[in-house]
C-alpha positions in Angstrom: -28.0 23.8 165.5 -26.4 21.0 163.5 -26.4 23.2 160.4 -24.7 26.0 162.3 -22.0 23.6 163.5 -21.4 22.4 160.0 -21.1 26.0 158.7 -18.6 26.8 161.5 -16.6 23.7 160.7 -16.6 24.6 157.0 -15.4 28.1 157.7 -12.6 26.8 160.0 -11.6 24.4 157.2 -11.2 27.2 154.6 -9.4 29.4 157.1 -6.9 26.6 157.9 -6.4 25.9 154.2 -5.8 29.6 153.5 -3.3 29.8 156.4 -1.5 26.7 155.3 2.1 27.4 154.5 2.6 27.8 150.7 5.5 26.1 149.0 8.4 28.6 148.7 8.8 30.3 145.3 11.9 29.1 143.6 14.2 32.1 143.1 16.5 31.7 140.1 19.7 33.7 140.6 20.6 36.0 137.7 23.2 34.8 135.3 26.4 36.7 136.0 28.6 36.9 133.0 32.3 36.5 133.8 34.2 39.8 133.5 35.9 40.5 130.2 39.6 40.6 130.8 41.2 42.7 128.1 44.5 41.3 127.1 47.4 43.8 126.9 48.2 44.7 123.3 51.9 44.1 123.4 53.6 41.0 124.9 57.4 40.7 125.1 58.7 37.5 123.4 62.0 36.0 122.4 63.3 36.5 118.8 62.7 32.8 117.9 59.0 33.6 118.1 59.2 35.8 115.0 58.2 33.4 112.2 60.7 34.0 109.3 63.0 36.5 111.1 66.1 34.7 110.0 65.0 34.6 106.4 64.7 38.4 106.0 67.4 40.8 104.7 66.5 43.9 106.8 69.1 46.4 105.4 66.4 48.5 103.7 64.3 48.3 106.9 67.2 49.8 108.9 67.4 52.6 106.3 63.6 53.2 106.7 64.0 53.2 110.5 66.8 55.8 110.2 64.3 58.0 108.3 61.9 57.6 111.2 64.6 58.8 113.5 64.3 62.3 111.9 61.2 62.5 114.2 61.9 59.8 116.8 65.3 61.2 118.0 63.5 64.0 119.8 61.7 61.5 122.1 63.5 60.4 125.2 62.8 56.7 124.8 64.1 56.6 121.2 67.0 59.0 121.4 69.7 56.5 122.2 68.8 53.8 119.7 68.4 56.5 117.0 71.9 57.8 117.8 73.3 54.2 117.5 71.5 53.6 114.2 73.0 56.8 112.8 76.5 55.6 113.7 76.3 52.6 111.4 78.5 53.2 108.4 77.8 50.2 106.2 74.3 48.9 106.2 74.0 45.2 105.1 71.7 42.4 106.1 73.8 41.0 108.8 74.7 44.4 110.4 71.0 45.3 110.3 69.9 42.1 111.9 72.5 42.3 114.7 71.5 45.9 115.4 67.8 45.1 115.9 68.5 42.0 117.9 71.0 43.8 120.2 69.0 47.0 120.9 65.4 46.0 120.6 62.9 43.6 122.3 60.1 42.1 120.1 56.5 42.3 121.3 53.7 40.2 119.9 50.7 42.3 119.0 47.5 40.8 120.4 43.8 41.5 120.0 41.6 42.2 123.0 40.6 38.6 123.2 44.2 37.4 123.1 44.3 36.2 119.5 47.2 37.2 117.4 45.8 37.3 113.8 44.5 40.3 112.0 43.9 41.7 108.5 46.8 42.8 106.3 46.1 44.8 103.2 48.2 46.8 100.7 48.3 50.3 99.4 50.2 52.3 96.7 50.5 55.6 95.0 48.3 55.4 91.8 49.2 57.4 88.7 46.4 59.5 87.2 46.2 61.4 83.9 45.4 65.0 84.6 45.9 68.7 83.9 46.1 71.9 85.8 43.3 73.3 83.5 39.8 72.0 83.2 38.8 70.7 79.8 36.3 68.2 78.3 39.0 65.5 78.7 40.0 66.5 82.2 36.7 67.1 84.0 37.0 65.7 87.6 38.5 68.0 90.2 41.2 67.2 92.8 40.7 69.6 95.7 43.1 71.2 98.2 41.9 71.7 101.8 39.0 74.0 101.8 39.4 77.4 103.5 36.1 77.1 105.4 36.7 73.7 107.0 37.2 73.9 110.7 39.4 71.4 112.5 38.5 71.1 116.2 40.9 69.5 118.7 39.4 68.3 121.9 42.5 67.1 123.8 42.8 70.3 125.9 39.4 69.6 127.4 39.2 65.8 127.0 42.8 64.4 127.0 41.4 60.9 126.3 40.3 62.2 122.9 43.7 63.4 122.0 43.9 61.3 118.8 40.6 62.6 117.4 39.9 65.7 115.4 36.4 67.0 114.4 35.9 68.6 111.1 33.0 71.0 110.4 31.9 74.3 108.9 30.0 77.3 110.1 26.3 77.6 109.2 25.2 80.8 110.8 26.5 80.5 114.3 26.4 76.7 114.4 29.2 74.3 113.6 27.8 71.5 111.4 29.5 68.5 109.8 31.5 69.3 106.7 30.2 68.3 103.2 30.2 64.6 102.5 31.3 62.9 99.2 27.8 63.0 97.7 27.5 66.7 98.4 30.9 67.5 97.1 30.8 65.5 93.9 27.1 65.8 93.0 26.0 69.0 94.8 26.1 72.6 93.6 29.9 72.8 93.5 30.5 73.7 97.2 34.3 73.6 96.7 34.5 75.6 93.5 37.8 77.5 93.4 39.7 74.9 95.5 40.8 72.7 92.5 44.5 72.0 92.2 44.2 69.5 89.3 41.6 68.1 87.0 41.8 64.4 86.2 40.5 62.2 83.4 38.9 59.2 85.2 36.6 59.6 88.2 37.2 56.0 89.3 40.9 56.6 89.4 40.3 59.7 91.4 38.2 57.7 93.9 41.0 55.2 94.4 43.5 58.0 94.9 41.3 59.1 97.8 41.5 55.6 99.2 45.3 55.4 98.8 45.9 58.9 100.2 48.8 59.8 97.8 49.8 59.3 94.2 51.0 61.1 91.1 49.4 63.2 88.3 50.8 62.7 84.8 50.3 66.0 83.0 49.8 66.4 79.2 53.4 67.5 78.7 54.7 64.4 80.5 55.5 66.1 83.8 54.9 63.9 86.8 53.6 65.6 90.0 53.3 63.9 93.4 50.2 64.7 95.4 49.7 63.8 99.0 47.0 63.7 101.7 46.4 67.1 103.2 43.2 66.6 105.3 39.9 64.8 105.3 36.3 65.9 105.6 35.7 64.2 109.0 33.2 61.7 107.8 33.8 58.0 108.5 35.3 55.8 105.9 32.9 53.2 104.4 34.3 50.4 102.4 32.6 49.9 99.0 34.1 46.5 98.9 32.2 45.5 102.0 29.0 46.9 100.4 29.5 44.8 97.3 30.0 41.7 99.5 26.9 42.5 101.6 24.8 42.9 98.4 26.1 39.6 96.9 27.6 41.5 93.9 31.0 39.8 94.6 32.3 36.9 96.7 35.1 37.2 99.2 37.4 35.2 96.9 36.7 37.7 94.1 37.3 40.8 96.2 40.2 42.9 94.9 40.7 46.5 93.9 40.9 45.4 90.2 37.6 43.6 90.4 35.9 46.5 92.2 37.2 48.8 89.4 35.8 46.4 86.8 32.4 46.2 88.5 32.1 50.0 88.6 33.1 50.3 84.9 30.5 47.6 83.9 27.8 49.3 86.0 28.4 53.0 85.4 25.2 54.4 87.0 25.1 52.0 89.9 28.9 52.4 90.2 28.8 56.1 90.7 26.0 55.7 93.3 28.2 53.1 95.0 31.2 55.4 95.2 29.0 58.1 96.7 28.1 55.8 99.6 31.5 56.3 101.1 31.1 59.8 102.7 34.8 60.2 103.5 36.5 62.7 101.2 40.3 63.5 101.0 41.9 66.8 100.2 45.4 66.9 98.7 48.5 69.1 98.4 51.1 69.2 95.6 54.6 68.2 96.8 57.8 69.9 95.6 59.3 69.0 92.3 61.7 66.1 92.5 59.7 64.2 95.2 60.0 60.5 94.5 57.9 59.0 97.4 55.2 60.8 99.4 55.5 61.3 103.2 53.4 59.2 105.5 51.8 60.3 108.8 55.3 60.8 110.3 56.2 63.4 107.7 59.1 61.3 106.3 59.1 59.7 102.8 57.6 56.2 102.6 59.9 53.4 101.7 58.4 51.0 99.1 58.1 47.4 100.5 59.2 48.5 104.0 56.7 51.2 105.2 53.6 50.0 107.0 50.4 51.9 107.9 49.1 51.0 111.4 46.7 52.0 114.1 48.9 54.3 116.3 46.7 53.7 119.3 48.5 50.3 119.6 51.7 50.6 117.5 53.9 53.7 118.0 54.7 55.5 114.7 58.3 55.1 113.8 58.7 51.7 115.4 60.1 48.7 113.5 57.4 46.0 113.0 57.9 42.5 111.9 55.2 41.2 109.6 54.2 37.6 108.8 51.5 37.1 106.2 50.8 35.8 102.6 52.2 37.2 99.4 49.3 38.7 97.5 47.8 36.6 94.7 49.1 33.4 96.2 47.6 30.7 98.4 50.5 30.1 100.8 53.7 31.9 99.7 54.9 33.6 102.8 55.6 37.3 103.1 57.7 37.7 106.2 59.9 40.8 106.7 60.7 43.7 108.9 58.6 46.9 108.2 58.6 50.3 109.8 55.3 51.9 111.1 55.4 55.2 109.2 51.8 55.8 108.2 48.1 55.6 109.3 44.8 55.4 107.4 41.1 55.9 107.9 40.4 52.2 107.4 43.4 51.0 109.4 41.8 50.4 112.8 42.5 47.7 115.3 45.4 46.2 117.1 46.6 43.5 114.6 46.0 45.6 111.5 48.5 46.6 108.8 48.6 48.2 105.4 51.7 47.4 103.3 53.1 50.2 101.1 54.0 48.7 97.7 55.3 51.9 96.1 54.2 54.2 93.3 52.6 53.3 89.9 50.4 50.7 88.3 52.8 47.7 88.9 52.7 48.4 92.7 49.0 48.7 92.4 48.7 45.1 91.0 50.2 43.8 94.3 48.4 46.2 96.6 45.0 45.5 95.0 45.3 41.8 95.6 46.6 41.9 99.2 43.9 41.0 101.7 45.3 38.2 104.0 45.5 37.3 107.7 48.8 38.1 109.3 50.6 38.6 112.6 52.7 41.6 113.8 55.6 42.0 116.3 56.6 45.5 117.4 60.3 46.1 118.2 60.7 48.5 121.1 64.1 49.8 122.4 65.5 47.8 125.3 65.9 51.0 127.2 62.0 51.2 127.3 62.0 47.8 129.2 64.2 49.1 132.0 
């Protein structure tokens, strides 16, 4: 009997322990990241915010803007200011400055996070030695746009993709990506018959692709301007970035001149490096007498005043004030009014600009050394603010 009572008491004890209230499990609330607030790309500011505005002599910038008006005057928001620019008889620095201050509002260009600094580089039109006829001396082809390349616009179905074009070719009944650089340069001559010139130096030809326009000096001394006609649709890949990633060059050493020197000193590895940029540009020959190639707007570029931009942020044709560092110096300022007249495969981002230095090797010396932080202010007509 006593044993039974003990067993019953033990069983009750365990039941009571099992039914005892367990301490609550601590619930840790999930970490909620604050929402990312995207800063508007353009912020109106007063003229005194433009660092160096009073030191510029913007007469040539006004002339470049008047070239832009060949296209802009057909747009409602630009029509009036283009008409006013056309009425100016004598263009000097003071007249130009007064015109811009009176009829435009400056807007600081800002990155998504609100910062105002971005990368500023330079470009130019290189001169290549070439011929219209292939020979042992002139072996490397400059191609026109291929007949079999398809350009597919998606904006009719997807309006948000209005700035994008797909390039491809037919393979049976399928559209496949167009040939990349390696296939074109080292394949079984997929573009045979599309040559417009043959040039002497393959590295010069590669940099012509990067710049988008240049000139060909023919054996008889004739100089022909060639310009971007289209691109194969593959993304641009920077060989400078590849050299940095592989510790072949430091950031301080990075310049077009040093890249060219590295490729020349490493011929086999250099050709493989060039092929790693799959983007390929096709060209057209411009009419005789052309001095400067047209940019993305279709108007001739103005040396030292035309700027390539990302048109998703900065409207083509707009005046843009630039504040950066003169290439090859530590702190010499380069602050002047430019005009957004061009675009580029590597020119992506809000605060991003590519400075057009002009044509020839002297311009290339400055363009190749320009890689500095800078700021941008877009000038928009006051009528757009109303």
